[in-house]
Structures are given as C-alpha cells and as structure tokens.
N, C-alpha and C positions, 0 to 999 in steps of 0.2 A: 278196348284194343282197336287200333286202326289196322285194317287188313290191306296189304299191298299186293296188287296183281302182277307179281313177278315170279318167274320160275327159278327155283333154287339152283344155283350153279351158273346162271346166265350172267351176261355182262351187266344187265340192269340190276340184278341181285347184288353183284359185287359193288356196283356204284352206290346202291342204297346202303349197304353195310358200312361203307366208308364214312357215312355221316352219323352213325349211331354206335352205341356201346352194345355189343352183341352178347347173346347168351353163351356162345362158345368161347368168348373171351373172358367170361366172368371168373373161371378158375385161375387164369393167369393174373387177372387183376387182384385177386385175393391172395396171390402168392402160393396157390395150391396146385398149379398145373404141372403135370409130368412132362409136358412137351414144350412149354414156353415159359421163360422167365418173365417176371413182372417188368424188368428193365427192357427186355426185348419188346414187350407190348407197348411200353411208353415210346420206344424208338419208332415202332411201326405207326402208332397214332400220330406222332409228331411229324414224321417225314412223309407219311402216306405210302411208304414202300413196304410191301409184304416180303416175308422171307421167300427165297427161291425154293421151289419144290422140284425135286428130281423126277425124272420120268419113271423111275422105279417106284418111288413113293406114290406118285399119281396113279400108276397102273395097279400096283399090288396092294395099296392101302386105301386110297380114296375111292377109286373106281370100283374096286372089289367090295368096299364097304357100302357104296350106294346100291350095288347089285344085290347084296345080302339084305339090305333094308327093304328093297322092292319085293323080294321073295318072302320076307317075314311079315309084311303088312297083311296079306290075305290070311295068313295063319292066325294072326291075332284077331282080325275081323271075324273069323269064323268062331273063335273062342268067346268073344264078348258079344257077338250078335249085332254089331254096328259097323257102318262104314267109317273109314278113317281118311281124312283129306289133308294133304300137305298144305300148310299155311305159313305165310310170312307176315308177322304183325309187329306193330310198334306201340309203345306207351311212353309218352314223353321222349326222352333221349335214349331209351332202351329198346333193343330189337331182339326178337326171337324167331328163329326159323324152325318150325315144328315139323317133325317127320310125319305126324298125323294128328288129327283132331276130329272128335265126333261132331255131328251136325249141330248139337246144342252147345258144344264147346265146354262141356264139363269134364271131359277126359282127354288127355293127350297121349301121344305115342312117341317114345324116344328109343332109337336103336343104336347098339354098339356091336362091333365085330366080336365074334366068339374068341374068348381066350379063357383058359382053365381057371385062372385066379379070379377074374371078374365073374365068371359063372358061379364059382363057389361063394363069392360075396353076395351075389343076387339071391342064391338059394338060402343064404343065411339072413337075408333081409337087411344087409348093411352096405353102404356105399361110401367110398372115399370122397373127401372134399373135391378131388379132381372131377368127380361126376356130379355131386349133388348141388354145387353152385350153379351149374348150367340149368339143372331142373328147377331150382328156386327162381331163376330169372324167367324161365318159360312160364311158370305158374303165376308169377307176378305180372308179367305182360298180358297174359291171356285171361287171367281171372279164373282159370280152371280149378277144379277141386282136387285133381290128382293126375299123376303121370304114370302110365304103364311103361316101365323101363325094361327093355328086352335086350338080351345078349344072345346072339345066334349067328349061324353061318348061312341062314336062309332055309334051313331044313328043319323038319320036325324032330329029328334025332338030337340035334344040337340047338335047343331052343329053351331058354329059361327066362322067366319074367318075375317082376315084383311091382307092387304098387307103391308109389312115393307121394306122400301128401306134404303140404307146407309144414315145416317145423317152426313153432313159435320163436320169434326173435331173429331167425335167419334172414328173412326178407328185409327187415330193418337194417341188419348188418350189411347186407348186400348193397342197399341204397347208400348207406354211409360210406361203404367202400368205393363206390363209383364217384361219390362226392369228393373223397380224398384223392382219388385218381385224377380227377379233373384239376384239382389244385396242384398236384405234383406235375401234371402235364404242362401247366403254364410255365413252371420254372425249369422244366427238363431241357437239358442241352445234349443233343446226341453226341456220343463219344465216337472217336474213330475206331472202326472195327479192325483189330490187329490179328494177324495169324497167330496160331499157337506158338509160343516161344520154344525154340530148339537151341540148346546150349552149344557153344563153340569153344574149342580148346585153343591155346596159343599156337602159333605156327609150329610145324613139326621140327624137332631138333634133329641134327645130323646123327647118324649112327655112331656110337662111341666105339672107337677101335683102339685096342691096346695090345701090343706084343712085347714080350720081355724075354730076354735070355740072360738072366743074371742082372741085367740092366734094361732100361726101357729102350727098345730098339726102334719102335714106331708108335706114335700116339698123337692124336689130335685133341688131347684133353684140354689144352688152353683155349683152342677155338670153341670146343664144346662148352667150356665154362662161360666164355663171353656171350655165346649165343643163348645159353640157358638163363643167364642172369638178366639179359635183355628181355627175354620172354616173360620171366617172372615179374619184372618191373612193369610190364605192359598190362598185367592183370588188373581189372577194375575192382575196387573194393567198396565203391559207393553203390549200394543196392537200392533201387527204387521201383523198377518195373519188373514184370514177369520175365522179360528178356534178360535183365540183369541177374535174376535168381537162377534162371536156366543156365546162363553162362557160368555162374559161380559154382553151381553143383557139378557141371561138366569139368570145370578146371580142378576141382577138388580131386576128381577121379584121375585127371591127367597128372597131377602132382604125385599121386600115389603110384602111378605107372612109372614115372621118372625115377622115383625112389627105388622101385624094384629093379629098374634097368641099371642104375648105378651100383646097387648091391650085387647084381649079377656080374657086371664088369669087374668089380672089385674081387669077387670070388674067382673069376677067370684069371685075373692077374696073379692072385695068390697061388693058383695052380701052377704058374710058370716060375715063380720066384718066391722066396720066403719073405723078403722085406724090401720094399722100395718106398722109402719114407715120403718123398715128394708126391709120388703117385697117390698114395693112400690119403695123404693130407688133403690133396685137391679133391679127390672123390668124396671124402668125408665132408669137406666144406660145402660142396655142391649139394650133397644129400641133405645136410642140415638146413640149408637155405630153402630147399624144396619142401622139406618137412615143415619148416616154420611157416611158409606161405600156405601150405595145405591146412594146417591147424588154424591159422588166422582166418582163412576163408570159411572154414567150417563154423567157427565161432561167429563170424560176421553173418553168415547165412542164417544161423539159428537165432541170433539176437535180432536181426532185422525182420525176420519173419514174425517173431513174437511182437516186436515193436509195431509192425504194420497191423497185426491183428488187434493189438490194444488200441491203436489209433482209430481203426474202423469201428470198434465197439464204442469207444468214447465219443466219436463224432455222431454215431447213431443215437447214443443216450442224450447228447446235448440237443440234437434235433428234436427228439421226443419231448424234452423238457421245455424247449422253446414253444412247441405246439401247445403243451399244457399251460404254459404261462399266458399264451394268447387267449386261451379259453377262460382262464382266471380273470383276465382283464375284461372280457366280455360280460362276466358275471357282476361286475361293478362293486366288488367287495362284499356282496351279500352272502356269499358262500365261496368255498374253495374246492378245487378238484382233489379227489383222493389220489393216492399213488396208483399209477397204471403199470402193471407188471409187464416186463419185456425181457426176454432171454436172448440177448444178442450174442453172448458167448456160446450158448447152445446152438444158435442158428448157424454160426460159422464153423462149428465143429466138423472136422473131416474134410473141409474144403481146402484145396491146394493152391490154386491160382488166385491172384489178387482180384481178378474180375469176378470169380465165383464167390470170394469172400464178400465183396461189396454187394453182389446180387442178393446173397443170403441175408446180410444185415439190412439192406433196403426193404426186402420183403417183410422181415420182422418189424421194421420201423413202420411200414405202411399198416400192418395189422394192429400195432399198438396205437397208431394215430386214429385209426377207424374206431377202436374201442374207446379211446379218450373222447372223440367227437360225440359218440353215442351217449357217454356219461354226461358230457356237457349239455347235450340237448335235453336229457332227462332232468338235470338240475334246473335248467331254465324253465321247463314245463312245471316243475314242482314249485319254483319261486312264483310263477304266474298264478298257480292255484292258491298259494298262501296269500297273495295280494287280493285275489278275487274273493276268497271265502273268509279270510281272517283279518281283514284290514282293521277292524275295530277291536281285535283281540290279540294284538301283537305280543302283549305281555304273557300270553299263554304258550308262546313258542320260542323260548330262549334257546332251545336246542336245535336251531335251524340247520346247523352244519350236519347233524346226524339225520334230520328229517328229510333233507333234500336228496339224500342218497337212496331213499326208499322208492319202490315202484309208485307211479302216480296214483293208481287206484287205491293202494294202501294208504298213501298220504292223505288223499281226499277223505277217506273213511275216518282216519285218525283226527283230522281237523274237525270234522263234524262231531265226533264223540267228545273231544275236549271242550268244544264250545257248548255242547249240550249239557255236559256235566257242570261246567261253570255256571250256566244259566240256572240249572236246578239248584246249585249251591247258593247262588244269589237270591233266588226266590225263597229258599228255606231261611236264609238270613233275614230277609225282609219280613217274612211271616213271624219269625222269632222276635224281631224288633217290635212289630205291632203288638204281639202278645205281651211282651214285657211292658210296653207303654200302657196297655189296657189294664194290666194288673196293678201297675203303679198308680194309675188314676183311680181305680177302685179302692186301693189302699188309702189314697189321699182322702177320698170322700168318706171312707170309714173312719179315718182319724179325725176329720173335721166334725163328724156327727157323733163321735163317741161321748156319752154323757158322764158326768161325775155323779156317781151313785152314792147317796148318803145312807148309812144303815137305818132301817126303820125302827122307831121306838117300840119297845115291848108293850103289848096290850094284854089286859086281863082276858083269860081264855073264855070267860062266860059272856062278855060283852065286847066282841070284836068291833072295831070301828070301821066304817067303809073306807076303802082306799082312795087317796086323793091324787088326782092326775098331776103330773109334773110337766113343766114346759120343755120336754126334751124328746126328740124323735129317736128313741132308743128303747131298749128293753128296760122294765122296771126292776129294781133290785128285789130279790126274793126276800120275804119277811123272815126275820130271825126266828128260829125255832127254839123254844125254851126246853131245856133238858135238865136232867138232874145236875149236870155240871155246866154252869153258864159258859157259853161260847158265842162269839159274834162272827158271822160270815157275810161276805158280799160277793155279788156276781159281777163279773167283768166281761163285757161283750168283745170278743176278739175278731169275729167275722159277722158283721151286721147283715151282709147279703145272705149268708147261710141261715141266719136266724129268721130273716124275712121269708126265705123259701120254706123253712120248717113250719112257720105259721100258716103260709099259703097251702102247704101240703097237709095240714091238719095234725102235724106232729107236735105243735105247741099251741097253747091257748092264745086267742087274740089279746087277752088282757095283759100279756107280757109286754105289749107295745103301747106306747102313749104318744100323743101328738104334742109337738113343741109349737104351741099356738103363736108365740111371738114370731117364730121363723115363718110360719104359714101366713100370718097376717102381713108380714113384711113383703112376702112374694106377691100377695094380692094387691097391696098398696102400690107395689112397683109396676105390676102388669095391668091392673085395673080390669076392665071388661074383657081383656084378651087372655086373662088367666084361665088355664085349663089343666086339670090334673085328674088322673083316674081315681075314682072313689071320693072325690071332693066336689061339692056343688057350690057354685057362687051365688050368694043371696044378697039382697039389698040390706045394708046395715041399719038404715033408717026405719025399715019395717020392723 
C-alpha cells in the first residue's frame, strides 16, 4: 500500500479521490449502497461532478459522524491497547481512507454513526453488503488482517464493535466488479436529470349550469359539450416517459371527477323536472365519452407499464448474453460458459418510475456481468493448467467442458491423479506384455527340446542291462514295470524347466536327464574356442 500524506476531508484529499476508485464507493459500484445508485456513481465518475450536499446533511450527518469517530477512537485504543492512526492509502487504482490503523498495519478501525438496527447487526456479527464491500476494499488495499467495525455515538454507553476478516472470494469479486465498472464507464453517456414527474389534467371545464321549470330555462350544456370534447381530444395516449405516465394517471382521476359532476348535474335536473329528453341525452353522451376515455387511459397506462418493464428486462437479458458471448469468443471454442443466473424481474419488482426500473435492472446486470467475468477468468486459468500439465495426455480429458468449471486447485489435483493412474496402468500393461513374451519364449524352448520317448524293451529281472544314453536333452522315459497284467506306460515332459529345477533341488535323480550329444557338438563346432556353458568343459578332440 502506498500511503499519501493528505488529511481526510481536505481539498488535497478530494482531489486525490477523484483519480481513484474509493472504498466508500465500493458498495454503490456493487449495486448494494443504500445511499447511491450505481448509475449515479457512473454519472459522478464520468462527469467529475459530485452530488450536492445540503447544509443539514453536512452538519447533522457528516460533521456529527466525524465528531463521534474522533470520540470513539480513544475508547477503542484503550480496549485493544494500541494507538490508531488515520491513513489514506492506494493500491493500483483503488483507494481507502482508513479511520484508524495500528502501527504494524495488521488491524484497521472503521466507525459508523449509532443506529439501533446497525448496532443489532454488529452484536449479531453480521453486516449488510452496504457495509462489508467498503471493509473488503480497505483490507485489500492495506493488506491488514482484520477491521474492527464500530457503531457508536462517541460514548461508552452506545458503543458496539465486531471484528471483520476477509471473506474468501469477496476480494476477487470486488476486483472483478471494478473491472466491469471501468468497462461500463467507457460506454456510459450521462442522461439529463429530470425533476420528478407531476401529472397535469386538461384545462378546467366551465361549471355546468342547468335550470329547468318543466322545460330548460337556462343551460350552457352545448358549450360545456364542445369544451369537454376538445379537452378529451387533447389527452395524450402515447406513453413513453415518466411525465407521460404521471399525466395519464392524473387524467384518469380527472375523467372520473367529470363523470361524477355530470351525474350530479343530471340528478339536479331530475329534481326540477321529470323528463327532458334532450338534456339527458346530451349529459349521457358526454358522460359516456368521458368514461370511454378514462377506461382507455387506464388500459393504456397498465399495458404500457407492463410493456416498458418487459422491454427493460429483455434489454438487460440481451446485454448479459452479449457479454457471455464475448467471453465464449475469448475461449476460442475450447470450452463454453455455463448459464449465469440473473433475476431482472425480481430486481425491478416494486419499482414505480422508469428511472428506478432502469437503475434496478442495470445493477442486476452489472452483478451478473461480474459473476460471468469471474467464471470466464476461472475457465481460462483451468484451460491453461490443462495445456501446461496434460499436453501429452489430451485423450484422458474428453470431459473438458465439465472440468473447466471446477476450482483450479481441484482441477490440478485431478489432472495429476488421472495421469498418474494412466502411467501406472501403462506400466502394468508393459510388465504383463514382458511376462507373456517370457513365458511364450520358455514354452517355445521347451517345445523345441521335447524328446520323442520310445518305450524301453522289457528285460529279465535277474539280469538287468545298463541304461543306454540317448541323444536328447530331456528326461529319459521310465522303464516299463512288469506286472501281473502287462501294461505299457511312457513319461511325457510337459515342463522341462520345472524338471530341471527338481533335479537341481534333489527332488529327482540326475539319471533322469541325458545329454543330446549331437546338439552339444553342434554348438561347440559353431562357437569353437569361444564356447562356454556351465557344467561343460571344452577339451581338445585330437587328444
């Protein structure tokens, strides 16, 4: 944080604030301020003109608030055992004017004037967005660990406080909010500030006078008719602005009043005579026309108000979709944005004037754009992680659309797990392949070395003849055993390696193995003096 040596409230301080986005403006930027609309902040930043402050607000709110802050500071200092110093600091294009900061800068002090509702919120440990966005920016700019938020009137009796620490995710949302505000500021065109619309009725009609004595003796009914019809024709039925709506609503009431006056004149005439046909027809005609115009205006006002609300909602929805489409374009087709929820209809609910409808919709639009931009930034970060960590394993991540919506830390962990599992599976497959080849090779050697064993001729039991070696590197067939019932058996070696291990382990006699001399001599002839084999000695044949 860069500290500026300016006194809060001074001309230098006001000049400095004009060049930055301030912490006190953060709630309005986020559309959460109770005192300023987001559109008003855009207007102020675009034109450089602040709202006028009345002497009463300056004296009884601002000045009194600064006085209470000065009185509350030593109370808090005594409680925490540290001095608190007012500081004005900046970080990038953000500014924070701190009511107090400890010497090491780990704790801040923010003071608000006493009011019962805020005091109850502080005691409950909860703050409205109107307050916490300012605290988030103070913590972001200063790098402090916490803010002690105080609500008081400068006395010990009315003094409550709570500690506020940064809430994960809010600082990022705040930064994204100011980024969106800057983009909106570039395209913002200040609108003319119009006074609140006050409806007007058509020009006053002359008083209707009728006197009868069995016949109409005096009446200005024809003049009244001409005048009233002209007034009705002059009523505007094209409703676009707040002034148009105010006029229309006022004229609906005016038409109702004219109807009542005509009915009263009619009743007055009836009290003087039983039937005057022309008089009554004229009054009925005027009354019917006035009623028709009144009903027409009522329907127009209702329909146009609904139409304007729908237009505002649709325009905001289109602007949000255009923003999302722009983000999708920046992603280069590698992923797409999810749906970003926005409740424009709920935002404008209860609003009466066109300006308040637009302000509410614009604030909700800004909130949704901020959320969309954050999602877009997260997707871009995740795509970068996939390129960095999984460039050689793209085939493992066919579910990119779902993966990019995860938190980046979770995605990085998932990438590493998938690659590790794939590498283990590949190593196991390679080992299995090697084992299969080894077994196939052993089987091939065994098949090549398998001898054809002929059954041994039966010999007299008394004079057994010595066994004769056969030229095969394999087990010798077991001699047939004479029994009472003649039978011939032969041994077949199915696992030469196992038989050799059995002989080596002493589980079978050495005599079951013979040497295939032709094969051994062929190896010696081929290798000559280089021949070497365990258990075999190379000798000179000439000797």
